[in-house]
N, C-alpha and C positions, 0 to 999 in steps of 0.2 A: 454911772457908777464905775469905779476903777476896778481893776483886777484884784487889788489888795482888799477892797471892801467886799467884793464878791466872795473871796476866800474866807474872810472873817464871818460873813453871813452864813456860809455853808457850814462852818464849824459850829455855829450856835444852833443850827437846825438838827444837829445830831440827836438821835433818839435817846441814847443813853449807853451806859456801860453795864454789862452783865456782872452780877455779884454772886458768886457761888454761895448758896445758903449754908454750906458747911463752914464757911469762914466767918459766919455771924454767930455771936454767942447765943446759946439757947434762950436766955431770957429776952434778949433784944429781938431775936427771931420771933418769939411768941408774941411780943408786943406789936411787931410789924404785921404779923398775920392777923392778930385780933383787930387792929385798926383797919386793915384791908377788908376783912369779913364784915365788920360793922359798917363800913362805908359802902361796900359794893352790894351787900345783902341787907338792906334796911328792913326787910320783911322778916328778919331773924326771929323776932318775938312771935311772929305768926306761924313760923315753920315748926315742923316736928323734930327739928334738930337743935341741940344746945350749942352754945358758943364753942364749947370744948370739942364737940363733934365736927363742927364746921372748920375749926382750926386744924384738927387732925386730917380732915379731908384735903385741905390746902397743903399741909405739910406732906402728905402722901403724894400729891401731884408734883411737888417740888422734888421729892425723892425719885419719882418715876420719870422725871424730866419732861412732864407735860406742862409745867409752869416754870417760870424763872423770875428772879428778882433783878430789877433794872434800876440803876441809879441815873436819874435825869440830871445831866450837867447844867442845864439851863435853870431849872427850878430848884436844883439841889435837894431833890426828894427821891425816895425809893418807892417803887411800886411793884406789885406782882402781876405779871402778864402771862398769857398762855404762850407756849412755844409755837403752837399752830392751832387755829380754830378758837374755841372758847374753853374757859375753865368750867369744869363740871362739879357743881356743888349741890 
């Protein structure tokens, strides 16, 4: 493998780019959080919390800087990840 190929490979292994949630329109942010909650907490229908409550919990964690939105350059998708540890829902 050449140095140039190594450089290209390392660029593609980048985890992503942080996207401040304040820069996302409220309706888009809501859809992003709903998709995340639905995907990550499939037991939602079995829990004592509504979708709105879970969305608000994630939004509060974004406000508190406990979670962040990351745009993955490789897959061209956004995800919500904890700043440290786990998200608490």
